[in-house]
N, C-alpha and C positions, 0 to 999 in steps of 0.2 A: 351275438352269442354269448358274450359274458353275460347278459340279461338272462338268457335261457337258461345258463348252467347255473346262476345263483337262485333263480325262482322256477324250476321245471314244471310244478304242480298245475298251475293254471292253465300250462300250454298243452300238459297231458289230458286235462280235463276238456280242453278245446278240441283238442285231437280226436278225443273220443266221441264228443258230441259231433262232429264233423264225420266220422265215420258211420256213427248211428244214423245221421241225416241221409247219406248216401245209400245206405242199406235199406232204409225204410220203404222210399218209393218201389225199390226193386220187388220187395217183399209183397207190397199191395199191389203191384203190377202182376205178379205171379198168381197171387189168389184171385185176380181179376176184379178187385174192389174198384180200381181206377183204370182208366185208360192209359196205355203207353205215353201219350203226350202229356197227359196230366202227371204221371209219373216223373216223366222227366222235368216238367216245370216244377214240381214239387222238389225234386232232388235239388235242382239248381236254388230254390228259394232256401233249403234247410242249408245247404252248403254256403249260401251268400251269409246266411244268419250266424253259421259257426264262425265263418271269417270275421265277421263284424264283432263277433264275442271274443274272438282272439286276439284282434286288434284293439277292442276295448280293455282287455286284461293287460296286454302289452302298453297301452297307454297308462293303465293305472299303475302299473309297476315301475315305468318310467318316471312316471309323476311322484312316486315315492322315493325313487333313486335321487331324483332331483332335489327333493326336500330334504333328504339326508345328507346331500352333498356338502352344504354349508357347516354342517356339524362336523363331518369328517375332515374338512379343509381347517375348520377350527382347531379340532383336536390335533392333527398333524401339526398345524402351526404352532400351537401350544408345546407339543413334544420337542419340535425343532428350536424353539425359542428358549425352553428350559435347558436342553443340551448346549445350545450355544451360550446360555447363562453359565452353566457349570463349566464348560471350557474357558469362558471369559474370567470367571472367578478364578479357577485355578492358574490362567495364564497371569492374571493380576498379582495373585499369590506369589508365582514364581519370581516374576518382575520385583515384586516387594524384596523376596529373600535375595536376589541379584543385588537390587540396590542397596540393600542393608551391607552385603558383603562389600561391595564397591565402597560404601561409605567407611566400613572398619579399615580397608585398605588404605583410603585416602586419609582418614584421620590418624591411623596409627600406624599401619606396616608402612605406607609410603614415607612419611616423614623419617621414620626411623632408619629405613633404607637409605633415603637421601643422605642423612647424617652420616650413616655408616660408609657410603660411597664417597662423600666430601672427605670424611677422614682418612679413608684409604688413600684416595688420590694426595691429599696433603701429605701423608706419611710417605708416600712412594715418592713425591716430588722432594720431599726433604731428603730421603735417602740418595735419590739420583744428584741432587745437588751436593751433598756431602761427598758422594764417591768421585764426583767431578772435581770438586775443590781437592780431595786428598789425592786423586791421580795426578792433578797438575802440580801438587807439591812434591810427591815423589819423584815426577820426572825432572822438577827444575833442582832438587836437593841432591839425587843420586847421579845426575847427569849420565842417565842411561843411553843406550843405543837408540837410533830413532824408531825402531820397529821393535815394541815390547809385546811379550804375551798378554793376552787380555786376562782381566781379573773378573770377579763375581761370578755368580752362578756356583759351579762345583768347586770353582777356584776361590782362594781367599778375597776378600773385599779390600779395595784400597785402604779403607779407614784403618782396619786391623793392622794392615802392613805398615801404616804409618805409627801405630804404637810401637810394633816391633822395631822400626828404624830408629824410633827415639830411644828405645832401651840399648840398642845397638851403639847409637852415638854416647850414650851415658856411661855404659858399662865397657865398652871396647872389650868385648868378651873373645878368648882365645877359640874357643869352640861352642858353636851353635848346633843344636840337635832340632830337626824338624820330623814329626811324625807325619808322613804324607809327603809328596813330592809334585813338581810341576811349575806351574807359573810363579808361585810365590818364592820357589827355591832360588830362579833367576834374580828376582828383586830383592832378595835377602843377600844374594851374592854381591850383587851392585853395592848394597849399603855395607857389607864388610870391606869391600875396596875402599869406599870412601872413607871408613873409619880407620884405614891403615892396615889392615890385616886380619886374620882369623880365618877358620875354617868352619864350613858347614857340612853337617852329614845329614842328610834327608833318608829317611826309611820308607821304602816303598813295598806294598805287599804284593802288587800286581808285576809279574815279570815284564809284560810288554810295555805296561806305563813307565816301568823304571828304565826301560830302554829308550823310549820316547824322550822322558825327563832328561837322561844323559845326552842325547841328541841336542835338546834345546839347551842346555848348559854350553855343550861344545859350540853350538852357533853363536853365542854370545861371548866365547873367549873365557869362560870362569873355570874351566877344569882345574885350574891350580888352587882353587878355593871352596869348590864344592864336589862333595862325592855321593852318588846315589848309590844306596846300598839297598839289594832285593832282599825282603826279610818275609817270607810267605808266613801266612796266619796259621799258628799251631795250637793245639788244644790246651786249655787252661783249665783249673778248677772253678765252676761258676758258683756264684754266692747268692743268698738272698738280701736284697736291699730294697729300701722305701723309697718310692716316687711319689710324694704327696701323701695321699691315702691308700696307695696301692703297694703291694709287697711283690717284687718282681723278681726273677732268676736273671742272673747278669750274663753277658755274653760269655761263652766258652772257648772263645779263640782271641788270640793276640799275636803280635809280632814274635817272630822268633827272636828271643832276647839273646841269643849267642853274639848276633851281631853288633850288640852294645858293649859286649864284654871289655873291650880294648879303651873305651871312652872314658876318660877323666878330665877333671877340670872344666867340666859343662857350664858356661855362663848365662846361656838362654835357651829356653826350650819353647818350643812352638808345637803345641798339640792340635794337630787338625785331621788325625786320623785314628784307627781305622774308621772306614765310612759307618754311617748310622745303622746300615742293613746288616751289620756283622752281627747284632745283638744288642741288648739293652746295656747301657753304660759301658759302651766297648772300649772308651777311652780311659777307663779309670784306671788300668796298670802302669800308665806312664809315669805318675809321681811315684809309686812305691819301687818302681825299677830304677829311674834316673837319679831320684833325689840323693841317694848315697854317693854318687858320682859328680855332684854339683858343687861350686864355689860356694861360699858363705853368702855372697851378695847376687847369686844367681835368682833369675825371674823366669817363671814359667807362665805362658799365655795360653790360655783355652780358649778356642774359637768355638763358635755356634753355641755360647753361653746361654741364650735365650730359649734354648730348648730344655724341658723339665729334664732331661736324662743329664746334660751337661751340668745343670743347677745341682743336681743330686750327687753327680761326680765331686764337684766342688765342695759340697758339704760334707761328703765321706773324707776328701783329703784335709780339711780343716780338722775334723774330729780326730783322724788318726794321726796327724802331725800337727801338734799343738803349736809349734814353732812357726807355723806358717800363718801369714794373713793374706786377705784377699780385697783386692780392689776392682770394683766393677767399671769398665770402660763404655762409653755409649758408642756402639758401632752398630753397623746395620744388622750384623747376625748376633751381637752380643759379645763381649770379650771379658774374661776375668783373669786378673792378673794376679799370681801368687808369687810372695817371695818372703823370705825369713825375717821375722819381726827384728827391728832395730833393736841392739842391746843398749839399754842405759849405761854409759860410762861410771855412774855414781854407783852402780850396783854391783860392779867387778870388786 
C-alpha cells in the first residue's frame, strides 16, 4: 500500500488498460465481430495481460525502492552519526569544563578551604584550652561554690574574668561598676570577697534579667557585696563617628545615667554592655560618664574589643581623654584595659 501511495501513476495506467481490455470484447461481441466465446477468451487474455503489466510495474517499482534503500539507510545513518557526534562533542566539552572547574577547586579553593578549616579548628581549640585553663584557675583561686554560673557565649569568657580578678587583687577597689549583669557579677563578687571587701554595682537595662541576676546573687550569698541596679535605656544624642573608612551614626540610647549619680571612688569598671544590637558604638558613653567618679589608679576594662565598634570606641576614649593609656589583653573576644598614665615623680 505504501508503494501504491508513493507511485500511483503506473497502477492507474494498468487499471485503465485492464478496464479497456475488459470493455473491448464486450464491444466487439455487441457489434458481432466475434462470437461470445471468442469475446470471453479475448477478455480473459486482455485481463491477464493487464495483470501481468501491473505486476511488472510493481516489480519494477519495488526494484527501484530496494535499490534506493541502501542510499536511504546510509543517509539516515550519516545523519544519526553526525547527531551523535555533535552530542558527544558537546558532552566532551561539558566534561572538560567540569574537569577544569574540579581542577581549579582541587588546586586552589580546596587547599585554601582546608587551610582555613585547619586554622579555625586550631584557633577554636586554643580558645577552648585557654578558657578551660582560666576556668580552672578562677575556681581554684576564688574558692567558689560547687556550682557556678556558666561563662562564654553571651556571658563574659573565663579569660577576661581572669584579667578582672588580677586587677581586683592588685587594686583592692572599694567600688567596682559593671555595665551588664549576670554570671560575671557572681564571679566578680567572689573575687571581691577574696580580696577582703569592696562592693560591686552592676547596671542592667532589662528589668527581667535584672531580677534573674539578683536571684543568682542571692543564691550564692553575695547580697552584701553585689547590687544589681535596673537602668533602662534612655535617649541620648547620636553622633557621627568613623569606623575604619566608614562614617556611622552612633547609638541613640544608653543606660539611665541617674542610677550612677551616687557612685564615687570607682576603682574598676567592666564595660560589657549595652548589647551590640542597641546601635553602633553603644558602649562609648561609659568612660565620659564614669571617669570623673573614678580614683586616680582606676582601671577600665572593655570587653569584646576584637569588634570594629569596640576598637573605634577605644580610639575615641584615648583621643578625648589624653590622660588615658590602653593595653590590649589577649582574650577570646579581645579585652582592652584603660588606665591613667603613670605620673613621673621627676616631673612634679
